[in-house]
PASEBA-1860 file (N, C-alpha, C; in nm, 3 decimals):
! residues 214
1> MRVILAED> 4.695/-2.842/4.435/4.509/-2.738/4.330/4.442/-2.814/4.281 ~ 4.301/-2.758/4.293/4.168/-2.836/4.253/4.132/-2.724/4.105 ~ 4.167/-2.780/3.997/4.190/-2.759/3.861/4.007/-2.828/3.826 ~ 3.967/-2.708/3.764/3.869/-2.740/3.621/3.909/-2.697/3.509 ~ 3.862/-2.801/3.412/3.887/-2.792/3.323/3.810/-2.784/3.200 ~ 3.796/-2.707/3.113/3.694/-2.653/3.010/3.775/-2.642/2.897 ~ 3.725/-2.752/2.760/3.791/-2.791/2.691/3.737/-2.888/2.573 ~ 3.654/-2.843/2.469/3.614/-2.944/2.391/3.666/-3.080/2.308
9> STLLREGL> 3.814/-3.030/2.341/3.835/-3.180/2.244/3.850/-3.250/2.349 ~ 3.817/-3.380/2.251/3.807/-3.470/2.437/3.956/-3.530/2.424 ~ 3.997/-3.545/2.313/4.179/-3.612/2.362/4.219/-3.532/2.457 ~ 4.256/-3.369/2.427/4.298/-3.348/2.512/4.271/-3.321/2.660 ~ 4.146/-3.288/2.654/4.083/-3.309/2.749/4.085/-3.371/2.867 ~ 4.057/-3.484/2.826/4.113/-3.634/2.893/4.263/-3.627/2.914 ~ 4.321/-3.583/2.824/4.525/-3.566/2.833/4.566/-3.483/2.929 ~ 4.463/-3.366/2.977/4.522/-3.300/3.098/4.467/-3.352/3.197
17> VRLLLEEG> 4.335/-3.387/3.260/4.285/-3.474/3.348/4.352/-3.570/3.372 ~ 4.440/-3.653/3.266/4.574/-3.746/3.347/4.646/-3.672/3.342 ~ 4.730/-3.638/3.339/4.825/-3.503/3.363/4.823/-3.499/3.503 ~ 4.709/-3.391/3.517/4.727/-3.326/3.680/4.708/-3.393/3.738 ~ 4.650/-3.541/3.746/4.570/-3.611/3.871/4.724/-3.689/3.867 ~ 4.785/-3.710/3.763/4.951/-3.796/3.788/5.007/-3.696/3.855 ~ 5.034/-3.560/3.853/5.074/-3.446/3.930/5.065/-3.439/4.075 ~ 4.924/-3.460/4.136/4.892/-3.436/4.248/4.805/-3.341/4.240
25> HEVPAAVS> 4.731/-3.318/4.162/4.613/-3.190/4.175/4.506/-3.265/4.191 ~ 4.377/-3.181/4.187/4.263/-3.260/4.227/4.176/-3.187/4.083 ~ 4.092/-3.284/4.002/3.955/-3.218/3.908/3.880/-3.263/3.982 ~ 3.754/-3.129/4.007/3.688/-3.171/4.051/3.541/-3.185/3.949 ~ 3.626/-3.086/3.771/3.512/-3.153/3.696/3.615/-3.096/3.553 ~ 3.584/-3.151/3.445/3.619/-3.163/3.304/3.570/-3.138/3.207 ~ 3.507/-3.004/3.153/3.359/-3.010/3.081/3.390/-2.991/2.977 ~ 3.307/-2.952/2.879/3.323/-2.927/2.702/3.262/-2.789/2.686
33> DAEALVSA> 3.238/-2.741/2.758/3.157/-2.575/2.707/3.148/-2.485/2.810 ~ 3.174/-2.323/2.775/3.195/-2.250/2.883/3.089/-2.281/2.965 ~ 2.938/-2.266/2.943/2.842/-2.262/3.020/2.857/-2.319/3.126 ~ 2.927/-2.478/3.112/2.895/-2.581/3.189/3.045/-2.501/3.271 ~ 3.139/-2.448/3.249/3.234/-2.416/3.309/3.207/-2.344/3.444 ~ 3.126/-2.241/3.407/3.063/-2.129/3.482/2.960/-2.213/3.585 ~ 2.919/-2.322/3.539/2.799/-2.392/3.660/2.913/-2.476/3.756 ~ 3.033/-2.570/3.638/3.118/-2.590/3.761/3.189/-2.546/3.896
41> VAADEPDV> 3.231/-2.442/3.890/3.303/-2.338/3.957/3.195/-2.284/4.002 ~ 3.077/-2.213/3.989/3.000/-2.205/4.135/2.924/-2.336/4.155 ~ 2.947/-2.454/4.121/2.931/-2.573/4.256/3.008/-2.607/4.333 ~ 3.171/-2.565/4.285/3.250/-2.647/4.325/3.372/-2.530/4.275 ~ 3.438/-2.421/4.367/3.467/-2.341/4.336/3.638/-2.369/4.342 ~ 3.748/-2.381/4.208/3.869/-2.445/4.240/3.965/-2.342/4.306 ~ 4.027/-2.361/4.256/4.192/-2.266/4.271/4.229/-2.197/4.142 ~ 4.184/-2.277/4.019/4.261/-2.241/3.917/4.085/-2.284/3.793
49> VVVDVRMP> 4.107/-2.224/3.654/4.061/-2.267/3.567/4.142/-2.299/3.452 ~ 4.090/-2.406/3.381/4.206/-2.386/3.298/4.100/-2.378/3.160 ~ 4.079/-2.291/3.059/3.987/-2.288/2.963/4.047/-2.271/2.821 ~ 4.001/-2.312/2.742/4.054/-2.256/2.603/3.906/-2.134/2.554 ~ 3.989/-2.027/2.463/3.906/-1.922/2.426/3.768/-1.973/2.369 ~ 3.779/-2.079/2.234/3.733/-2.073/2.147/3.638/-2.195/2.159 ~ 3.528/-2.194/2.217/3.440/-2.334/2.276/3.259/-2.343/2.178 ~ 3.197/-2.406/2.225/3.059/-2.475/2.114/3.020/-2.298/2.238
57> PTHTDEGL> 2.893/-2.325/2.140/2.857/-2.363/2.017/2.903/-2.272/1.859 ~ 2.988/-2.140/1.885/2.986/-2.091/1.764/3.171/-2.076/1.737 ~ 3.218/-2.170/1.841/3.359/-2.128/1.866/3.446/-2.048/1.790 ~ 3.400/-1.953/1.918/3.430/-1.825/1.929/3.553/-1.773/1.987 ~ 3.443/-1.675/2.081/3.543/-1.650/2.235/3.453/-1.677/2.309 ~ 3.402/-1.813/2.338/3.310/-1.859/2.439/3.350/-1.800/2.591 ~ 3.474/-1.942/2.582/3.514/-1.976/2.595/3.625/-1.806/2.704 ~ 3.680/-1.714/2.692/3.704/-1.613/2.692/3.614/-1.556/2.785
65> RAALEIRR> 3.445/-1.454/2.732/3.391/-1.462/2.814/3.368/-1.559/2.924 ~ 3.380/-1.681/2.926/3.331/-1.711/3.042/3.456/-1.715/3.173 ~ 3.558/-1.673/3.157/3.684/-1.693/3.209/3.664/-1.530/3.244 ~ 3.634/-1.385/3.173/3.594/-1.296/3.213/3.482/-1.307/3.343 ~ 3.378/-1.361/3.304/3.288/-1.394/3.354/3.338/-1.403/3.479 ~ 3.382/-1.567/3.515/3.479/-1.623/3.628/3.547/-1.531/3.701 ~ 3.633/-1.512/3.645/3.711/-1.296/3.715/3.625/-1.251/3.816 ~ 3.526/-1.219/3.775/3.417/-1.064/3.807/3.339/-1.161/3.886
73> RWPAVKVL> 3.288/-1.273/3.892/3.242/-1.333/4.008/3.311/-1.389/4.067 ~ 3.421/-1.445/4.124/3.507/-1.506/4.182/3.602/-1.442/4.186 ~ 3.673/-1.394/4.216/3.842/-1.281/4.233/3.926/-1.416/4.289 ~ 3.908/-1.493/4.370/3.953/-1.596/4.362/4.054/-1.650/4.286 ~ 3.945/-1.699/4.215/4.032/-1.806/4.150/4.092/-1.787/3.987 ~ 4.234/-1.808/3.974/4.327/-1.803/3.890/4.247/-1.851/3.788 ~ 4.282/-1.844/3.681/4.293/-1.800/3.521/4.377/-1.850/3.425 ~ 4.403/-1.972/3.358/4.474/-2.050/3.308/4.434/-1.990/3.097
81> VLSQYVEK> 4.413/-1.941/3.028/4.340/-1.934/2.900/4.416/-1.996/2.786 ~ 4.343/-2.132/2.713/4.401/-2.177/2.626/4.445/-2.123/2.507 ~ 4.476/-2.110/2.408/4.444/-2.081/2.231/4.519/-2.155/2.137 ~ 4.453/-2.172/2.012/4.567/-2.237/1.936/4.627/-2.102/1.852 ~ 4.556/-2.002/1.890/4.664/-1.889/1.806/4.692/-1.804/1.899 ~ 4.777/-1.697/1.838/4.752/-1.591/1.970/4.660/-1.459/1.900 ~ 4.566/-1.478/1.958/4.421/-1.392/1.994/4.445/-1.227/2.032 ~ 4.514/-1.136/1.956/4.560/-0.998/2.037/4.430/-0.955/2.127
89> RYATELMS> 4.371/-0.946/2.036/4.203/-0.832/2.138/4.176/-0.930/2.239 ~ 4.185/-1.076/2.236/4.160/-1.153/2.406/4.228/-1.163/2.474 ~ 4.366/-1.164/2.441/4.424/-1.171/2.542/4.474/-0.983/2.590 ~ 4.487/-0.941/2.562/4.475/-0.762/2.573/4.337/-0.763/2.679 ~ 4.237/-0.831/2.657/4.092/-0.777/2.703/4.155/-0.863/2.839 ~ 4.233/-1.004/2.894/4.208/-1.054/2.970/4.286/-0.989/3.074 ~ 4.388/-0.934/3.031/4.516/-0.899/3.073/4.435/-0.778/3.157 ~ 4.392/-0.675/3.051/4.350/-0.565/3.121/4.348/-0.485/3.247
97> ADVEGVGY> 4.227/-0.609/3.275/4.254/-0.539/3.468/4.275/-0.577/3.582 ~ 4.287/-0.678/3.556/4.422/-0.723/3.702/4.508/-0.895/3.664 ~ 4.630/-0.838/3.642/4.660/-0.971/3.580/4.763/-1.059/3.699 ~ 4.728/-1.069/3.794/4.757/-1.159/3.927/4.646/-1.255/3.893 ~ 4.739/-1.371/3.910/4.665/-1.483/3.895/4.640/-1.520/3.774 ~ 4.692/-1.503/3.653/4.609/-1.464/3.496/4.721/-1.575/3.388 ~ 4.695/-1.677/3.336/4.792/-1.732/3.201/4.713/-1.694/3.079 ~ 4.814/-1.701/2.977/4.805/-1.728/2.831/4.867/-1.777/2.783
105> LLKDRVAQ> 4.832/-1.943/2.758/4.953/-2.053/2.672/4.865/-2.013/2.507 ~ 4.969/-2.063/2.412/4.922/-2.136/2.356/4.921/-2.301/2.315 ~ 4.851/-2.378/2.260/4.809/-2.485/2.317/4.931/-2.579/2.293 ~ 5.051/-2.509/2.187/5.165/-2.608/2.162/5.239/-2.633/2.295 ~ 5.218/-2.475/2.362/5.277/-2.517/2.480/5.268/-2.621/2.600 ~ 5.102/-2.675/2.546/5.075/-2.767/2.672/5.122/-2.922/2.614 ~ 5.184/-2.941/2.458/5.274/-3.035/2.463/5.434/-3.056/2.527 ~ 5.463/-2.899/2.587/5.560/-2.893/2.628/5.536/-2.917/2.811
113> VGDFLDAL> 5.488/-3.012/2.843/5.458/-3.055/2.999/5.528/-3.000/3.070 ~ 5.665/-2.998/3.082/5.712/-2.911/3.192/5.680/-2.785/3.213 ~ 5.677/-2.696/3.060/5.610/-2.550/3.072/5.513/-2.525/3.074 ~ 5.423/-2.576/3.072/5.246/-2.595/3.115/5.267/-2.627/3.272 ~ 5.298/-2.709/3.333/5.272/-2.726/3.460/5.363/-2.589/3.567 ~ 5.485/-2.580/3.461/5.514/-2.505/3.567/5.453/-2.312/3.525 ~ 5.314/-2.327/3.427/5.266/-2.227/3.422/5.139/-2.193/3.497 ~ 5.106/-2.354/3.548/4.955/-2.331/3.601/5.073/-2.363/3.738
121> ERVGAGGA> 5.159/-2.369/3.822/5.175/-2.327/3.901/5.233/-2.207/3.975 ~ 5.292/-2.141/3.806/5.247/-1.968/3.840/5.099/-1.894/3.906 ~ 5.026/-1.968/3.806/4.957/-1.883/3.766/4.841/-1.935/3.939 ~ 4.871/-2.025/3.955/4.797/-2.076/4.100/4.840/-2.053/4.191 ~ 4.979/-1.969/4.188/5.074/-1.921/4.305/4.950/-1.753/4.327 ~ 4.925/-1.713/4.231/4.892/-1.560/4.204/4.989/-1.461/4.123 ~ 5.086/-1.558/4.052/5.165/-1.483/3.959/5.108/-1.480/3.808 ~ 5.194/-1.446/3.715/5.148/-1.471/3.576/5.221/-1.574/3.487
129> AFDPEVVR> 5.182/-1.606/3.361/5.218/-1.666/3.252/5.200/-1.659/3.150 ~ 5.262/-1.589/3.072/5.222/-1.550/2.916/5.303/-1.591/2.824 ~ 5.239/-1.627/2.753/5.352/-1.759/2.645/5.473/-1.630/2.590 ~ 5.552/-1.685/2.574/5.655/-1.595/2.509/5.616/-1.583/2.357 ~ 5.550/-1.644/2.271/5.507/-1.602/2.153/5.387/-1.494/2.136 ~ 5.311/-1.520/2.248/5.216/-1.407/2.241/5.280/-1.230/2.311 ~ 5.400/-1.243/2.400/5.424/-1.123/2.445/5.509/-1.066/2.373 ~ 5.629/-1.153/2.245/5.671/-1.130/2.129/5.563/-1.061/2.001
137> QLLARTTQ> 5.400/-1.096/1.977/5.339/-1.038/1.923/5.310/-0.950/1.977 ~ 5.246/-0.911/2.141/5.217/-0.823/2.104/5.309/-0.694/2.170 ~ 5.452/-0.724/2.261/5.508/-0.622/2.188/5.544/-0.551/2.052 ~ 5.549/-0.631/2.021/5.581/-0.596/1.813/5.466/-0.480/1.754 ~ 5.379/-0.443/1.865/5.295/-0.329/1.776/5.322/-0.272/1.883 ~ 5.418/-0.162/1.771/5.510/-0.047/1.834/5.463/0.035/1.740 ~ 5.468/0.158/1.747/5.494/0.310/1.630/5.529/0.405/1.705 ~ 5.539/0.508/1.624/5.645/0.614/1.665/5.596/0.657/1.793
145> VDPLARLT> 5.476/0.665/1.857/5.394/0.678/2.033/5.398/0.599/2.110 ~ 5.422/0.467/2.088/5.436/0.351/2.158/5.545/0.418/2.248 ~ 5.533/0.436/2.405/5.603/0.445/2.552/5.727/0.326/2.505 ~ 5.659/0.188/2.475/5.808/0.096/2.436/5.807/0.118/2.369 ~ 5.849/0.197/2.266/6.003/0.205/2.137/6.059/0.287/2.226 ~ 6.071/0.323/2.358/6.184/0.419/2.424/6.273/0.291/2.459 ~ 6.206/0.185/2.472/6.304/0.132/2.555/6.433/0.013/2.477 ~ 6.518/0.033/2.573/6.657/-0.023/2.476/6.630/-0.200/2.411
153> VREREVLE> 6.700/-0.236/2.306/6.703/-0.410/2.359/6.681/-0.451/2.410 ~ 6.783/-0.423/2.550/6.780/-0.552/2.637/6.670/-0.484/2.757 ~ 6.657/-0.390/2.815/6.482/-0.354/2.860/6.392/-0.464/2.798 ~ 6.414/-0.427/2.686/6.271/-0.493/2.606/6.313/-0.663/2.605 ~ 6.374/-0.685/2.610/6.479/-0.861/2.661/6.429/-0.911/2.812 ~ 6.381/-0.800/2.873/6.414/-0.798/3.037/6.230/-0.822/3.046 ~ 6.182/-0.690/2.988/6.057/-0.681/2.973/5.951/-0.829/2.912 ~ 6.054/-0.925/2.843/5.930/-0.982/2.803/5.952/-1.092/2.895
161> RMAQGLTN> 6.040/-1.127/2.965/6.030/-1.234/3.037/5.981/-1.201/3.179 ~ 5.987/-1.073/3.201/5.862/-1.010/3.287/5.769/-1.077/3.282 ~ 5.672/-1.018/3.185/5.557/-1.055/3.116/5.526/-1.168/3.151 ~ 5.680/-1.311/3.093/5.607/-1.421/3.184/5.585/-1.464/3.268 ~ 5.618/-1.393/3.379/5.633/-1.366/3.460/5.741/-1.441/3.591 ~ 5.900/-1.456/3.523/6.038/-1.448/3.547/6.013/-1.343/3.698 ~ 6.081/-1.363/3.790/6.160/-1.312/3.849/6.269/-1.276/3.807 ~ 6.351/-1.193/3.886/6.409/-1.074/3.762/6.623/-1.240/3.821
169> ASIAAALH> 6.612/-1.289/3.926/6.667/-1.381/3.909/6.720/-1.469/3.800 ~ 6.541/-1.475/3.783/6.561/-1.567/3.658/6.568/-1.565/3.516 ~ 6.494/-1.394/3.527/6.549/-1.310/3.470/6.707/-1.296/3.432 ~ 6.779/-1.324/3.477/6.951/-1.273/3.513/6.992/-1.416/3.460 ~ 6.972/-1.539/3.490/7.025/-1.657/3.417/6.952/-1.690/3.282 ~ 6.883/-1.677/3.305/6.820/-1.683/3.100/6.909/-1.582/3.005 ~ 6.939/-1.445/3.056/7.016/-1.361/2.915/7.166/-1.419/3.016 ~ 7.205/-1.435/3.105/7.341/-1.462/3.137/7.412/-1.331/3.191
177> VSQSAVEK> 7.292/-1.231/3.288/7.412/-1.114/3.300/7.417/-1.135/3.507 ~ 7.440/-1.007/3.565/7.380/-1.022/3.678/7.269/-1.021/3.721 ~ 7.245/-1.013/3.819/7.142/-0.983/3.941/7.058/-0.835/3.891 ~ 7.180/-0.764/3.952/7.186/-0.654/3.991/7.188/-0.563/3.868 ~ 7.199/-0.606/3.786/7.241/-0.508/3.590/7.077/-0.558/3.573 ~ 7.019/-0.668/3.561/6.868/-0.671/3.591/6.765/-0.585/3.647 ~ 6.818/-0.578/3.738/6.735/-0.480/3.874/6.730/-0.301/3.793 ~ 6.824/-0.306/3.755/6.922/-0.173/3.689/6.811/-0.138/3.569
185> HVNSLFDK> 6.741/-0.274/3.453/6.761/-0.249/3.379/6.602/-0.257/3.395 ~ 6.525/-0.272/3.517/6.384/-0.300/3.572/6.332/-0.211/3.594 ~ 6.429/-0.091/3.668/6.408/-0.020/3.746/6.391/0.162/3.622 ~ 6.517/0.125/3.507/6.497/0.189/3.369/6.331/0.190/3.316 ~ 6.316/0.079/3.298/6.178/0.042/3.179/6.044/0.093/3.260 ~ 6.070/0.090/3.374/5.975/0.117/3.469/5.953/0.278/3.486 ~ 6.084/0.355/3.509/6.057/0.447/3.443/6.036/0.550/3.356 ~ 6.070/0.484/3.203/6.012/0.494/3.088/5.884/0.543/3.097
193> LGLSHTSG> 5.858/0.383/3.157/5.644/0.371/3.075/5.626/0.420/3.241 ~ 5.695/0.553/3.243/5.573/0.580/3.411/5.516/0.482/3.510 ~ 5.618/0.418/3.513/5.571/0.296/3.616/5.611/0.293/3.768 ~ 5.743/0.400/3.792/5.855/0.394/3.953/5.714/0.369/4.021 ~ 5.604/0.442/4.026/5.516/0.525/4.151/5.453/0.344/4.195 ~ 5.440/0.297/4.029/5.330/0.194/4.072/5.371/0.108/4.187 ~ 5.216/0.078/4.318/5.316/-0.027/4.430/5.251/-0.191/4.344 ~ 5.294/-0.199/4.379/5.270/-0.422/4.397/5.363/-0.505/4.241
201> YSRRVLAV> 5.302/-0.645/4.252/5.350/-0.720/4.216/5.280/-0.684/4.023 ~ 5.153/-0.631/4.047/5.120/-0.642/3.924/5.196/-0.562/3.813 ~ 5.273/-0.399/3.873/5.353/-0.332/3.802/5.451/-0.428/3.698 ~ 5.521/-0.541/3.719/5.625/-0.599/3.579/5.524/-0.607/3.537 ~ 5.403/-0.633/3.560/5.354/-0.716/3.421/5.245/-0.634/3.298 ~ 5.223/-0.478/3.429/5.155/-0.364/3.396/5.257/-0.298/3.285 ~ 5.392/-0.359/3.292/5.532/-0.259/3.224/5.440/-0.319/3.064 ~ 5.361/-0.403/3.028/5.365/-0.466/2.878/5.256/-0.360/2.861
209> LHFLES> 5.122/-0.490/2.960/4.996/-0.439/2.928/4.917/-0.320/2.935 ~ 4.977/-0.255/3.030/4.915/-0.094/3.016/4.909/-0.068/2.915 ~ 5.026/-0.052/2.823/5.039/0.013/2.693/4.978/-0.082/2.559 ~ 4.903/-0.199/2.615/4.902/-0.280/2.456/4.809/-0.190/2.341 ~ 4.723/-0.075/2.397/4.676/-0.005/2.300/4.687/0.092/2.291 ~ 4.856/0.164/2.305/4.868/0.254/2.260/4.930/0.256/2.128
END
């Protein structure tokens, strides 16, 4: 894949460039701020951008706003966001429109090279890759009126792994159950969340994300 990086930490940025090149990917640009990221995408549209949420000059949400702009102007470009912490507002905003070809990882996950590369591949293929800790904290936002509160413990476990971008077969292996059992749980949670008649891959992630603001 062709990957453009945006990370203000020189050490992490150069480390990621080296890792991606060693894995056979192309890195047409590696920049240190959000403005340079948008310019780089405009000049040489990549398959994926990997971008930090907090970047110069204010180190608040420049990277996230750049990611949203890229999704709006170049919808074919996939986006993998990196963050030091679980920033629920940013995660929800990024995921609320179109969850295909989107990922959100904590920076600690980058240290797990296999996990990072797997997430990058899934996002590049048009799937989703959400850090397990991000999903857990988002799922924790339950109230008495939250539709997620209707799910069983097992359905929540299936839902968490769906949000990470896993297939039914992968979920079955992770939970040590049959694939048919996973399919029953998936159908049940779709019913409970009112997504039975929603078509397409995105409903697997929308099962989590559509109700984040409830």
